[in-house]
C-alpha positions, 0 to 999 in steps of 0.5 A: 625486441631481440630475445635474450642470449645464453651462454653454455661454458665448456672450458676444455675438450680434448676428446668427444665423450658423454658430457660433450654429447650432452652439451650438443643435445642441449644446443640442438634442443635450444636451436630447434625452439629458436632459443639464442645461445652461445657455446664458450670455449677456450680453445676448439681442439676437436672441431666441435661443430663437426659433432653436431647436425645444427649450426652452433654459434661457437665462441672460441677465446683462444687465450694465452695458454696459462691459467691466468691468461684463461681467467683474464679471458673469460673475465673479459667475455662475461664483462662484455655481456649486456646487462640483464644477460641470463644466468649462464651454464657451466659444464663441469667442475672446472667451468664452475671453478674457472667462472668462480675465479673470474668473478662470476656468480649466480651461474648454473652448473652441469655437474657430470662427475665429482672428485671421487670419480675424477680421481678414480685409480689414484690412491693418493694425490700430490700435495699441491693437487690436493691443496688445490682441491681443498681451496677449489672446494671452498671457493665453489661452495660460496659460488655454487650457493650464490643464486644458481642450481647445481644439475646432476644426473644421479644420486651419487653425484648429487649425495656428493655434491651436497656433501662437499659444496652444500649446494642446491642440487637438482637431478635431471636424468639423461637418456638415449636418442629417440628414433633409434631402431628398437630390436630386442636382441637374442643370441643366434649362434654367436654372443656378440658383446660390446663396450663403447666408452673412453678407454680409461681406468674408471671404465674397468675394461680390465675388470671385463678382461679378467671376468671373461678369462675367469669364465673361460677357465671354469669347468665348462668354459664360456666358449663351450657353451657359446661362440663369443666376441667382445668389441671395445670401442672408444679411444684412451690411453689405456688401449695398448696395455689392455691389449697386452692384458688380453694377449696374456689372458689368452683372449686376443682372438676374441677381443677387438679394440676398434679405437674412436669410431665416429657416430655414423659407424658406431651404429654398425657395432650396436647393430651387431651386439646382443649384450652391452657391458659397462661396469664403470664408475661414472656419474651417469653412463649414457651408452647403457641408455643407447644400448637399451634404446636399441633393444640390447640388454646391459651389465652395469655397476651400481657405480653408474648413475643410470643404474638408479633406473635399472634395478628391477628389470630383466633388461639389466644386471646391476653388479656390486662390489669389486672386480672379482664379482663381475664374473658371476654377474657376466654369467647372469647376464649371459644366462638371461640373454640366452633364455630370453628373459627380457623378451616381452618385458617393457624397457625401463623408463629412461628420459630421452636427451630431448626430455633431459634437455627441456628439464635443464632448460626449465631448471635454468630459467631458459624456457618455460613460465 
């Protein structure tokens, strides 16, 4: 008797980021246990298979490039599945919304971001987008309560999901990849700071640049205390404006934007770093887990979901407030590092990606009793 086939729907992928990493991690976990599954896409813009080290059963619908065309193709796919096919898993708000409009009910949803996170940096929404959002929330409220579970990574996302959609929400926290070389970092002559993210407004790279400029403007400049350098790794539309900002602030010789870096080269940047900067507003913040798994202390904002786990450890400084508060938080992080306050202290308990994937599979009824 053949085993049931599970579907993970990821509608649009324009770049490979945290959400896509999580889908690949879940697929790998299922693959290693011989659990048949498919990753369903509208289009494969990035060559998703190239980001996985296992064979993916990838279904690409390639519909007519219109909203109606996409929904019709999705409807045909779900209708083609055998009766009794297990409850599918939607990856993100868009996947859940499109599945709802296509007539699908009783599905699970991985909810990485909520509207407040997706609209960061937007003071007002155009009326048409605002109206679609209201209608979409109403539609989602029914489908997210039709039998499936909404799976999130943080208290922040859980609170907003419950408020907007009154959905049954479960937290499954995600962590880094086990097997990375753990080497507690200290400063040996030069402070090497690192940020790894999509360079978008919610990542607040501009905050980092402003904070560094402020520390350089204090009575004892940061560069007088310690030679320093910042590597910013990741693609995004804000790279050029931020390069100009670094130039204007007099930081261009100490700040480097590297754009997108494949995983096999990314390790070199982690290997050099001794402080990781992530003041972002985001559903979780997987790069912080990756940094900690390697022994790199982290500065992050309370607005990152992973901060739920990092409020009481010398391995992290969790800042609150606005951009104006980042300089003091950064100075505290540097002081902690120079004084080696993290050495001899165990890492906070952050689940691995494998533990997260198992949790998601169990919540979804794909594994276990």
